[in-house]
C-alpha positions in Angstrom: 6.1 7.8 9.9 9.3 7.7 7.9 8.5 9.0 4.2 9.6 7.0 1.1 10.7 8.4 -2.3 7.2 9.5 -4.4 6.6 7.5 -7.0 8.1 7.9 -10.4 5.6 7.3 -13.0 6.8 7.8 -16.6 4.1 6.9 -19.6 5.7 4.2 -21.7 4.6 1.1 -23.9 2.0 -1.5 -22.4 3.9 -2.7 -19.4 3.3 -6.4 -18.9 3.7 -7.6 -14.8 2.1 -11.0 -15.2 3.6 -14.0 -13.4 5.3 -16.1 -16.2 4.2 -19.2 -15.3 2.4 -22.4 -17.5 -1.5 -21.1 -18.6 -3.3 -24.6 -19.3 -5.3 -25.6 -22.2 -8.9 -25.1 -21.4 -10.3 -24.8 -24.6 -11.9 -27.8 -24.6 -13.1 -27.3 -21.1 -17.0 -26.9 -21.6 -19.2 -24.3 -19.9 -22.8 -23.5 -20.1 -24.1 -20.2 -19.6 -27.6 -18.8 -20.4 -28.1 -15.2 -20.6 -31.6 -13.6 -19.0 -32.2 -10.2 -19.7 -34.3 -9.2 -16.8 -34.0 -5.7 -17.2 -36.2 -6.2 -20.2 -38.7 -7.7 -18.5 -39.0 -5.5 -16.0 -39.1 -1.8 -17.6 -41.4 -3.0 -19.9 -43.9 -3.8 -17.4 -47.4 -1.9 -17.9 -47.9 0.2 -14.9 -52.1 0.0 -15.5 -51.5 -3.4 -14.8 -48.5 -3.5 -12.7 -49.7 -6.4 -10.0 -50.4 -8.9 -12.8 -46.8 -8.2 -14.3 -45.4 -9.0 -11.2 -47.0 -11.6 -10.7 -45.5 -12.9 -14.6 -42.3 -12.3 -13.3 -42.4 -14.3 -10.4 -43.4 -17.1 -12.6 -40.4 -16.6 -15.1 -37.8 -15.7 -12.9 -38.9 -17.2 -9.7 -36.7 -16.3 -6.7 -34.7 -13.7 -8.6 -37.9 -11.2 -8.8 -37.9 -11.6 -5.0 -34.4 -10.9 -4.3 -34.3 -8.0 -6.8 -37.4 -6.6 -5.1 -36.6 -6.8 -1.6 -32.6 -7.1 -1.3 -31.8 -5.1 -4.6 -34.0 -2.7 -4.9 -34.8 -2.5 -0.9 -38.7 -2.7 -0.7 -40.6 -3.4 2.1 -42.4 -6.7 2.0 -45.8 -5.4 1.5 -47.9 -5.3 -1.4 -48.6 -1.7 -1.3 -44.9 -0.7 -1.0 -44.1 -3.0 -3.5 -46.5 -1.3 -5.5 -45.8 2.2 -5.4 -41.5 1.6 -4.9 -42.0 -0.3 -8.7 -43.9 2.6 -10.2 -41.5 5.1 -8.7 -37.9 3.2 -9.8 -39.8 2.3 -12.9 -39.9 6.4 -13.8 -36.5 7.6 -11.7 -34.7 4.9 -13.9 -36.1 4.7 -17.0 -33.5 6.9 -18.7 -30.6 4.5 -16.8 -32.4 1.6 -18.8 -32.7 3.4 -21.8 -28.8 3.9 -22.3 -27.9 1.0 -21.0 -30.0 -1.0 -23.9 -27.9 0.8 -26.1 -24.7 -0.1 -24.2 -25.4 -3.7 -24.0 -27.5 -4.3 -27.1 -25.2 -7.6 -27.1 -23.5 -9.3 -24.0 -21.5 -11.8 -26.4 -18.3 -10.4 -25.5 -18.6 -9.9 -21.8 -20.5 -13.6 -21.9 -17.6 -15.3 -23.8 -15.2 -13.0 -21.1 -16.6 -14.8 -18.1 -16.9 -18.0 -19.7 -13.4 -17.7 -20.5 -12.7 -17.7 -17.0 -15.5 -19.9 -15.8 -13.2 -22.9 -18.0 -10.2 -22.1 -15.5 -12.0 -22.0 -12.6 -13.3 -26.1 -13.6 -9.9 -26.8 -14.8 -8.4 -25.7 -11.3 -11.6 -26.5 -9.3 -13.4 -29.2 -10.9 -15.9 -30.0 -7.9 -16.9 -26.0 -7.6 -20.4 -25.7 -8.8 -20.3 -22.9 -11.5 -23.4 -20.8 -11.9 -25.6 -21.7 -15.2 -27.3 -18.6 -15.7 -25.8 -14.6 -16.3 -29.0 -12.7 -15.2 -28.1 -9.1 -16.2 -30.9 -6.1 -14.0 -31.1 -1.9 -13.6 -31.1 -1.4 -10.1 -29.8 1.3 -7.9 -26.5 2.7 -7.4 -25.0 0.9 -4.6 -24.8 -2.9 -5.9 -22.8 -4.1 -8.8 -22.5 -8.1 -8.7 -23.9 -11.0 -6.6 -24.2 -14.3 -6.4 -27.1 -16.2 -5.9 -28.2 -19.5 -5.5 -32.1 -19.1 -6.1 -34.3 -21.4 -8.1 -34.5 -22.3 -11.3 -35.8 -19.4 -13.8 -37.9 -20.4 -16.6 -36.8 -22.4 -19.4 -34.1 -24.2 -17.0 -34.7 -27.4 -15.7 -32.8 -27.8 -12.8 -32.0 -25.2 -9.9 -28.5 -23.6 -10.5 -26.6 -20.7 -9.6 -27.5 -17.2 -10.8 -24.8 -14.4 -11.6 -26.6 -11.4 -11.5 -24.7 -8.1 -12.5 -26.3 -4.3 -12.4 -25.8 -3.0 -15.9 -25.7 0.7 -14.3 -22.5 0.1 -12.5 -20.5 -0.6 -16.0 -21.7 1.9 -18.7 -18.3 3.6 -19.1 -16.1 5.5 -17.1 -17.3 8.6 -19.6 -20.9 7.8 -19.1 -22.6 11.2 -18.1 -24.5 10.4 -15.1 -20.9 9.2 -13.3 -19.9 13.0 -13.8 -22.6 14.3 -11.8 -21.9 15.8 -8.6 -24.3 13.6 -6.6 -23.2 10.4 -7.9 -19.1 11.5 -7.5 -20.3 12.2 -3.7 -20.9 8.2 -3.5 -18.6 7.1 -5.8 -15.4 9.5 -6.6 -13.5 9.4 -10.0 -11.1 6.7 -8.9 -13.9 4.6 -8.3 -16.0 4.9 -11.0 -13.5 5.1 -13.4 -13.3 1.6 -13.2 -17.4 0.8 -14.1 -16.5 -0.2 -17.6 -18.1 -3.5 -19.4 -14.1 -4.7 -19.7 -14.5 -5.1 -15.7 -17.0 -7.6 -15.5 -15.2 -10.6 -16.5 -12.6 -9.5 -13.5 -15.5 -8.5 -10.7 -17.3 -11.8 -11.8 -14.5 -13.7 -10.8 -13.9 -12.1 -7.8 -17.6 -13.0 -7.2 -16.4 -16.6 -7.5 -13.4 -16.4 -5.3 -15.3 -14.5 -2.1 -17.8 -17.5 -2.7 -14.9 -20.0 -2.7 -12.8 -18.5 0.2 -15.1 -16.2 2.0 -12.6 -13.4 3.9 -12.0 -13.9 7.4 -9.4 -10.9 8.0 -10.8 -10.5 12.0 -7.8 -10.6 14.1 -5.3 -10.6 11.4 -1.9 -8.3 11.5 -1.2 -6.4 8.3 0.9 -8.5 6.9 -1.2 -11.6 7.2 -4.4 -9.3 5.5 -1.7 -8.7 2.6 -0.7 -12.2 1.7 -4.5 -13.2 2.2 -5.1 -10.4 -0.7 -2.2 -11.7 -2.4 -3.6 -15.4 -2.6 -6.4 -13.8 -4.0 -5.1 -11.8 -6.5 -3.0 -14.7 -7.7 -6.0 -16.8 -8.0 -7.7 -14.1 -10.1 -4.5 -14.1 -12.1 -4.7 -18.0 -13.0 -8.6 -17.6 -13.7 -8.3 -14.9 -15.8 -4.3 -15.2 -17.1 -5.1 -13.0 -20.6 -6.8 -10.2 -18.9 -4.1 -7.2 -18.2 -3.0 -6.9 -14.7 -4.5 -3.0 -14.8 -8.1 -4.9 -14.9 -7.2 -7.3 -12.1 -5.9 -4.6 -9.4 -7.8 -1.6 -10.7 -4.7 0.3 -11.6 -4.0 2.6 -13.7 -1.0 1.4 -16.6 1.2 4.1 -14.9 0.1 2.9 -11.0 1.0 -0.4 -12.1 4.3 0.2 -13.7 5.3 2.6 -10.9 4.3 -0.4 -8.5 7.4 -2.6 -10.2 9.3 0.0 -10.3 9.3 1.3 -6.8 8.9 -1.8 -5.4 11.7 -2.0 -3.0 10.4 1.5 -1.7 6.8 0.4 -1.2 8.3 -2.7 0.7 10.6 -0.3 2.8 7.2 1.4 3.8 6.0 -1.3 5.6 9.4 -2.5 6.9 11.1 0.6 7.8 7.6 1.9 9.6 7.6 -1.7 11.9 4.2 -1.7 10.1 3.8 -5.9 9.3 2.6 -7.1 12.8 0.0 -3.9 13.6 -3.3 -4.5 14.1 -4.6 -1.5 14.3 -7.5 -0.7 12.3 -6.7 2.6 11.3 -3.2 1.8 10.1 -4.5 -1.0 8.0 -7.3 0.6 6.5 -4.2 3.0 4.8 -2.8 0.2 2.8 -5.5 -2.2 2.5 -8.6 -0.1 2.0 -9.5 1.3 -1.7 -8.8 5.1 -2.2 -7.6 7.2 -4.3 -3.5 6.8 -3.7 -1.4 5.7 -0.3 -0.6 9.3 0.8 2.6 8.6 2.2 3.8 7.2 -1.3 2.5 10.4 -3.1 -0.6 11.3 -5.0 -0.1 9.2 -8.5 0.6 5.8 -6.3 -2.3 3.7 -6.2 -4.2 2.7 -3.0 -4.6 -0.7 -1.9 -1.1 -1.1 -1.8 -1.1 -3.7 0.7 -2.6 -5.7 -1.9 0.0 -5.6 -4.7 2.9 -6.0 -2.1 1.1 -9.5 -0.8 0.3 -10.2 -4.3 4.4 -10.3 -4.6 5.3 -12.3 -1.8 2.7 -14.8 -3.1 4.2 -14.8 -6.2 7.6 -15.0 -4.5 6.2 -18.4 -2.4 4.8 -20.0 -5.3 8.0 -19.7 -7.7 9.6 -22.0 -4.4 6.7 -24.4 -4.6 6.1 -24.9 -7.8 4.3 -28.5 -7.2 1.9 -26.5 -5.0 -1.6 -26.6 -6.1 -4.1 -23.5 -6.0 -6.4 -24.9 -3.2 -3.3 -25.7 -1.2 -2.3 -22.0 -1.7 -5.6 -21.0 -0.2 -5.2 -22.8 2.5 -1.5 -22.2 3.4 -1.7 -19.7 6.3 -0.7 -16.5 5.4 2.0 -15.9 8.1 3.4 -19.0 6.4 3.7 -17.9 3.3 5.3 -14.6 4.2 8.0 -16.4 6.6 8.8 -19.4 3.6 8.7 -16.5 0.9 11.7 -14.6 2.1 10.2 -12.0 0.0 12.3 -8.9 -0.1 12.9 -6.6 -3.2 15.9 -5.1 -4.7 
């Protein structure tokens, strides 16, 4: 494989890479988002009367309690398993809950960020039914945000979607647990640096996008997967136009700046090595999966470089098709977008 020049990354002033386009005024779009602190009720359980306490949780939180115990915590659906597992989890994670309680005393800013994204979703997709409740919890280390269409909770008079957030993975990149060897084996530093509360609105919007448009990558070529990833970044940018591009891409400021400075080299990597139409999973993962870097571009480059290139292709196509709506963009075949964009960075 031909090598391309290593990224030349220079620390500089804030670098804005946002696509220039009109941002609609959504201030008057109403969004109702309630907050339910499930973790507070769960960690307040009295282990001496655990069965009664869990019954109260079932009454208050309805189906989310089922989802929490059996899917998030992974308990077997047997009374003894649930009681034993709950006692052990309360013991093992009580210090995580204590730390989260200090970190997330107030969720006003987080809720505001999510609601801003929801207003843009409503603007572009007025018929899409948004979650009406933000549920926070403390879970195991293998789950962040999930969307659930479970039954209504206490004090909610109708059925509605819940956006459920595991606070244990948003404690800040310098959180002591994230630096422990066992945790770093599960989540290396290049991943855990994104475990910060400022990523919650971005991750929430990604969940919404995945719910709108489930991923269908089976049988696609690399360029098709790149463009599909680019569509999602374009949609994410539309839903959170005021959020930094570093949060949307997951790149550092230096990495993102390097991507734009080396855009032609990145594209040359795919073109010169005949990668665009490959369907080889082993090759595609090098450019589409999360990683500390893209090896052929050097240690300072970001992973998921195919997402960045796909995003640029989509932006180019949308510049040529200004009257296209977001739903029209998402329905357009990726191969068509690639061909019509005539993308060729200088």
